[in-house]
N, C-alpha and C positions, 0 to 999 in steps of 0.2 A: 519628693513628697508631692503627690498629686491627688486630687479628689477621687479620681477613678480607681486608684489603688487602695483606698481606705475602706476598711470593713469594720463595722461596729461589732464588738464582742458582747452582744446583748445578753447572752446566756450567763456570762460571768459578771459583768457590770455594765450598765448602759453608758457609762462615761468612758469605757475603754474602747480604743480603736487600734487597729492593726494595719500596718502598711504592707501589703502583699509583696510588693517589689523589693523593698529594702529589708523586710522581715523585722521591722521595728514596732514595738508596742508603745502606745501613748496612753499612760494611765492617769495622768493628772492634768492634761491639757484641755480636754473638752468637757463641757457641761452637758448634762442630759436634759437640762431645762431650756436650752437655747438650740434652735435648729442648727444642724451641722454646717450648712452652707453659710450661715451668718457668722460663724466663728472660725471657719477654716482659714481664711486669709490672715487673721491676727495670729493664729497659732503658727502658720507657715512663716510669717514675718519674724516671729520670736525665734524660730529655729535658724532662720537666715542670719539674724543678728548674733546668735550664739556661735554659729559656724565661723562668721567673720572674726569674732572675738578669739576663737580658738586659733585661727590662722595667725592672728596678730600675736598671740602668746607663743605660738610655735616659732616665730621669728626671733624671739629672745630665748636665751638658754633656759630650759625648763626641765623639771623632773616630773615624770608621769608615773602614777601608781595605778595598777590594775589588779583587782581581785578576780581570780579565775574561779568560776562557780562550779563547773562540772567537768567531767572527762572529755566531753565533746569539745568544749572551749579549749581545754588544755591541749588536745590533739591538734586543733586548728592553729593555736599559737606555736606549737612545736614545729609544725610544717612550714610556717610562714615567719619565723622569728627574724630571719635576715631581712626580709621585706619590711617588717614592722620597724626594726632598728634603722634601716636605711631611710624609711619614710620620715621618721622623726628627725633624723640627722640631716636630711636634705634641706630643712629649714634653718637649722643651726647645729653646727658640729658638736656643741656641748649638750644637746638634748639627750636625755636618757629615759628609759622606762624600766620600772621594776614590777615584778609580779609576786603576788601573795597567793599561795596555793594551799588548800586544806591537806592535811597529812594523809588522809585516806585516799586521795586521788593523785598525789604527787608522784612524779616519776623522777628518779635520781638523775641529776645533771642533764636534764633535757633542755632547760632554758637557762641562759645566762641571766644573772640578776633575779633568780627565783628564791623566794623565802618561803619555807614551809611553816605553816601555822597549825596549831592545835586549837580548834574552836572552843569558846567558852561553853560550859554545860547549858544545854537547851537553846543553843544558838548555832547558826551556820558559819559564823565568823568569829574573830577574836577582837576584844576590846583592849585598848591601850597596847597596841601591837609593838610600839617601839621599846617600851620597857620590858616586854616579854621576849623580844628577839634582839639580843645585843648586836648580832651581825647586821640587822637591818638598820639599827641606830647608827652603827659605824658607817654604813653605806650612805645614809642620809648626810651625815657630817662630811664625809669625803666628797659627795656630789655637790654639796652646797659650798664647800671650801673655796673653789675658784672665785665665786662671787664675793665671798667674804674677804678673800685676799685682795681682790680688785678694789673693793671699797676701802680696805685698809691702806693700800698703796696710794689711792687717790687722796685719802685723808692725810697721809704722811707728806705727799707733795704739797698739799695746801698749807699745812703747818710750816713746812720748810720755806715756802714762798713768803708766807706771812712774817716769819722770823727774819728772812733776808731783807725784806722791806724795812723792818724796824731797825736792823743793823745799819742799813744804807742811810736811813734818815738820821740816825745818831752820828754816823761818820761825817755826813755833810755838815751837820751843826758843829761837830767837834773841830773839823778842819777849818771852818770859817771863823771859829772863835767868836761868834756873835751870840749875844744872849737871846734867849727865846722870850719874846714879849707877848703878853696877852693884851688885847686891845683896851680893856678897861683900865689896866695899869698905865698905859701910855696917857690916857685921858686924865687919870688922877695926877700923874706927874706934871702934866701941863698946868692943871689948876693950882697945884701947890707952888709951882714956880712963879706964878703971878703975884 
């Protein structure tokens, strides 16, 4: 992202900018009431922070969801699916990506982890997709299960360790055959003895 590559899409909306090199559109980042030069650095810094955050998230096991908008994007993903999967897994081997594709542009079995959706009437996409696509819901549960099982095993270890500590304390007291005193009882016993 550099100032030289940015073009204002004034005929569409004066707030819209387009990066010629990366072919990215910026719809909500710039104000038409502030000079471009005055706001470019803050927008650039915002994207730098977001990219750093993305790389941080990639280093932990993550599930990415991508909605494929048109046939051009679907063809692009089909040609580069191995590269896309390898890229995400290069950060963490448990990373995964799933794709939602409209029924009218879907190609059968072109992409692994592809879910075909039928858009809601009057919309480009589907609402409440998990309840509408049982196979997607099953995939989410399966994908998130390793993290759930890791958490459960950690919780089980913690409970077991806590129980072993309690048993150990009980056994030490039992073997010593010494009563357990509370400090205020000792003090009361001394006062009564006088």
